[in-house]
N, C-alpha and C positions, 0 to 999 in steps of 0.2 A: 514567524512564519515558516509553512512546512514545504519544499520544493520536491521535484522527482527529478532522481540522479539518474541515468540508463546504469544497470548492475555492468560490471563486467567479465560476467561470468559466462561461461560456454566460448569465451576468445572474443566479443561481442556479436554472437551469431542467434542473442537474442535479443533481438530488436525492440519487441513489448513488454521488456523485463528491466524494472525501475526500485530504486529502494526509498524511500520516504524518510527526507534528511528535517532534523527540525531546526531550530533558529541558529543552532551552536556547530550545523554540519553533521550533528551526530544522526547514525541510520538509527529509527525506530520503527520501520518497519517496509512493506513489501507491497509492490501492484506491478500485477503483470499478465498475458494473457496466455490463456493455460488449457492446453490441448486436450485435457479431459474433463473439461469444465461440466456443467449442466446446461444443455440445448436452450442457449437463446440468451444465457450468463457468464460469457467467456472470460470477465476479467474476474483474477482474482486479486483479493486483499488484503491481508495480514500485519496485526498490531506484534510488534514481535518485542518491541523495548518493555511491557507489560509482564511479568513472573509473578505469582502463574497466572498462564494465560484462560481465559474462558472462552466459551462457545462464541460469544460476541465479540471477539477479537479480531474474526476472520469473516470471508462471505464471497460470493459472486455477484458480478453486476451485467448488465446489459454495455455500459460502454468504461469505459476508463474516464472519461468525468463522473460519474456516476459512482465507480467504485472509488476517486478519490473525494467523493461527497458522504459516501457510505460513514470512510477512512474518518474524514473529521468529524462524521458524527458522534463517532462512539470515542475518541480519543478524546483523552482528557485535558484540561490546561497543563498538568503538569508535566504533559507527554508534549503539546505543541506549540503553547504558548500564544499562539494565533491561530490566522487562518490559511488552510492550503490553498494555494496559488497551483 
């Protein structure tokens, strides 16, 4: 199961910034409200555990929920092992 954990970046100032954790609590990605995102798609997501990364390992979405769904759709079972919650 994948979960979101607020990051501790920016001394807690970034309230819409999350690490994506796998079932072992290992950080495998990030979802955040990005100030320079395309209009109408402010949520940025990125899979950081896959190396090398491809253009399919990141994207923008309309909502945090959609970013979570997009992340889940492209993450492999070896990264997630289950569903994003």
